[in-house]
C-alpha positions as CSV (number, residue, x, y, z in Angstrom):
1,X,0.0,0.0,0.0
2,X,1.6,3.2,-1.2
3,X,0.2,6.6,-0.1
4,X,1.5,9.7,-1.8
5,X,-0.8,12.5,-0.6
6,X,-3.0,13.5,2.2
7,X,-6.1,12.8,0.1
8,X,-5.0,9.3,-0.8
9,X,-4.2,8.7,2.9
10,X,-7.8,9.7,3.9
11,X,-9.2,7.5,1.1
12,X,-7.1,4.5,2.2
13,X,-8.3,4.9,5.8
14,X,-11.9,4.5,4.6
15,X,-10.9,1.2,3.0
16,X,-9.1,-0.3,6.0
17,X,-12.1,-2.3,7.2
18,X,-11.8,-4.3,4.0
19,X,-8.1,-5.0,4.2
20,X,-6.4,-6.8,7.1
21,X,-2.8,-5.7,6.9
22,X,0.1,-7.9,7.9
23,X,2.5,-6.6,10.5
24,X,4.9,-5.3,7.8
25,X,2.1,-3.7,5.9
26,X,0.8,-1.9,9.0
27,X,4.3,-0.8,9.9
28,X,4.8,0.7,6.4
29,X,1.4,2.2,6.5
30,X,2.3,4.0,9.8
31,X,5.6,5.3,8.3
32,X,3.8,6.6,5.2
33,X,1.2,8.4,7.4
34,X,3.6,9.6,10.1
35,X,1.5,12.8,10.6
36,X,-1.1,10.6,12.3
37,X,-0.8,8.2,15.2
38,X,-2.4,4.7,14.9
39,X,-3.1,1.7,17.0
40,X,-4.5,-1.7,15.9
41,X,-6.7,-4.0,18.0
42,X,-6.5,-7.8,18.1
43,X,-9.1,-8.1,15.3
44,X,-7.1,-5.9,12.9
45,X,-9.2,-2.8,13.3
46,X,-7.2,0.4,12.9
47,X,-7.7,3.1,15.5
48,X,-6.8,6.7,14.9
49,X,-5.4,8.2,18.1
50,X,-6.0,11.9,19.1
51,X,-3.2,14.4,19.6
52,X,-2.3,15.3,23.1
53,X,-3.3,18.6,24.6
54,X,-0.9,21.0,26.3
55,X,-1.7,20.2,29.9
56,X,-1.7,16.4,29.3
57,X,1.7,16.8,27.5
58,X,3.2,18.6,30.5
59,X,2.0,15.8,32.8
60,X,3.3,13.1,30.6
61,X,6.7,14.8,30.4
62,X,6.9,14.8,34.2
63,X,6.2,11.1,34.3
64,X,8.9,10.4,31.6
65,X,11.5,12.6,33.4
66,X,11.2,10.7,36.7
67,X,11.2,7.3,34.9
68,X,14.2,8.4,32.8
69,X,16.2,9.4,35.9
70,X,15.4,6.1,37.6
71,X,16.3,4.1,34.5
72,X,19.6,5.8,33.9
73,X,20.6,5.2,37.6
74,X,19.5,1.6,37.7
75,X,20.3,0.6,34.0
76,X,17.8,-2.4,34.2
77,X,16.0,-1.8,31.0
78,X,14.8,0.5,28.2
79,X,12.3,3.3,28.6
80,X,9.9,4.3,25.7
81,X,7.8,7.4,25.2
82,X,4.2,7.6,23.7
83,X,5.5,7.4,20.1
84,X,6.5,3.8,20.4
85,X,4.1,1.1,19.3
86,X,4.4,-2.5,20.5
87,X,3.2,-5.6,18.7
88,X,1.5,-7.6,21.4
89,X,1.0,-11.4,21.6
90,X,-2.7,-10.8,20.7
91,X,-1.5,-9.2,17.4
92,X,-2.8,-5.8,18.6
93,X,-0.4,-2.9,18.1
94,X,-0.6,-0.4,21.0
95,X,1.2,2.7,22.1
96,X,1.1,3.5,25.8
97,X,2.0,6.9,27.2
98,X,5.1,5.4,28.7
99,X,6.6,1.9,28.7
100,X,9.5,0.0,30.1
101,X,11.1,-3.3,29.0
102,X,13.9,-5.2,30.8
103,X,17.3,-5.4,29.2
104,X,17.0,-9.2,29.0
105,X,13.9,-9.1,26.9
106,X,14.9,-6.2,24.8
107,X,18.3,-7.7,24.0
108,X,16.7,-10.9,23.0
109,X,15.1,-9.1,20.0
110,X,16.8,-8.9,16.6
111,X,17.8,-5.5,15.3
112,X,14.9,-5.6,12.8
113,X,12.5,-6.3,15.6
114,X,13.9,-3.4,17.7
115,X,13.7,-1.1,14.7
116,X,10.0,-1.8,13.8
117,X,7.2,-2.3,16.3
118,X,8.9,-4.5,19.0
119,X,7.0,-7.8,19.2
120,X,6.5,-8.0,22.9
121,X,4.5,-6.6,25.7
122,X,6.3,-4.2,28.1
123,X,6.6,-5.2,31.7
124,X,5.4,-1.8,32.8
125,X,3.1,0.7,31.1
126,X,1.5,4.0,32.0
127,X,-1.7,5.4,30.4
128,X,-2.4,9.0,31.3
129,X,-6.0,10.0,30.7
130,X,-7.2,13.3,29.4
131,X,-10.4,14.9,30.5
132,X,-12.3,13.6,27.4
133,X,-11.2,10.0,27.7
134,X,-13.8,7.4,28.6
135,X,-12.9,5.6,31.9
136,X,-14.6,2.3,31.0
137,X,-12.7,2.1,27.8
138,X,-9.5,3.0,29.5
139,X,-9.9,0.3,32.2
140,X,-10.7,-2.3,29.5
141,X,-7.5,-1.3,27.7
142,X,-5.4,-1.7,30.9
143,X,-6.8,-5.3,31.4
144,X,-5.7,-6.0,27.8
145,X,-2.2,-4.9,28.7
146,X,-2.2,-7.3,31.7
147,X,-3.7,-10.1,29.6
148,X,-0.8,-9.7,27.1
149,X,1.9,-10.1,29.8
150,X,2.4,-6.6,31.4
151,X,3.4,-7.0,35.0
152,X,2.5,-3.6,36.3
153,X,0.3,-0.8,34.8
154,X,-0.8,2.6,36.0
155,X,-3.9,4.3,34.7
156,X,-3.8,7.9,35.8
157,X,-6.8,10.2,35.8
158,X,-5.6,13.7,36.7
159,X,-9.1,15.3,36.6
160,X,-10.4,13.0,39.4
161,X,-6.9,12.7,41.1
162,X,-7.2,8.9,40.8
163,X,-4.8,6.2,39.9
164,X,-5.7,2.5,39.2
165,X,-2.8,0.1,39.6
166,X,-3.1,-3.1,37.6
167,X,-0.9,-6.1,38.4
168,X,-0.1,-9.4,36.7
169,X,-1.8,-11.4,39.5
170,X,-5.1,-9.8,38.7
171,X,-5.3,-7.3,41.6
172,X,-6.4,-3.7,40.9
173,X,-5.9,-1.0,43.5
174,X,-7.6,2.4,43.4
175,X,-5.5,5.3,44.7
176,X,-7.4,8.5,45.4
177,X,-5.6,11.8,45.9
178,X,-2.5,13.2,44.3
179,X,-0.8,13.5,47.7
180,X,0.2,9.9,47.4
181,X,3.4,8.3,46.0
182,X,3.4,5.5,43.5
183,X,5.8,2.6,43.8
184,X,7.4,0.6,41.0
185,X,7.1,-2.4,43.3
186,X,9.1,-5.4,42.3
187,X,8.9,-4.5,38.6
188,X,10.8,-1.2,38.8
189,X,12.6,-1.6,42.2
190,X,13.1,1.6,44.2
191,X,11.1,3.7,41.8
192,X,8.9,6.3,43.5
193,X,6.7,8.8,41.8
194,X,5.2,11.8,43.6
195,X,1.7,12.3,42.2
196,X,1.7,15.9,43.3
197,X,3.7,16.7,40.2
198,X,0.5,15.9,38.2
199,X,-1.7,18.3,40.1
200,X,-3.4,20.9,37.8
201,X,-2.2,24.4,38.4
202,X,-5.0,26.0,36.4
């Protein structure tokens, strides 16, 4: 599938329901439409992802900064931002707002696998909700991360100052109030994130 203009790109999007792309085709499709962010569910349906607003972008940067400092200090794995898509065991292709993969699993991939959409599920993911996001859909998405092998996942809802923590053992904790501190538990040892950084100032 070759797309040479914005109009052809829009036309192709209308035809996606009739064409289940292979992993390589979907990767090339995303490269050729790099002005738009896509995900793909386990049934092959392509999902157009909205752009991030300013306040959400600031909050996501605060998360990435703390994770990056922890990761450089501990050197246990690789940290990924929201632009990275992962090809999950279910065949879905998803892009969390932040993700972490251990060195052991990352280094087991070939260079080609690392270059394209890595064919694995991160051990840790964060999804940061905007005010317009649907909570039910977001929770379902977190369960799918866990079902695909994620060990620890944070769903952060700044508007309500709530965090839902999902774990591989099936437990889900609800944290209310951004005066709390999140722990990386046994997945990201010694990581602590102060939720107060995510409090709205407007």
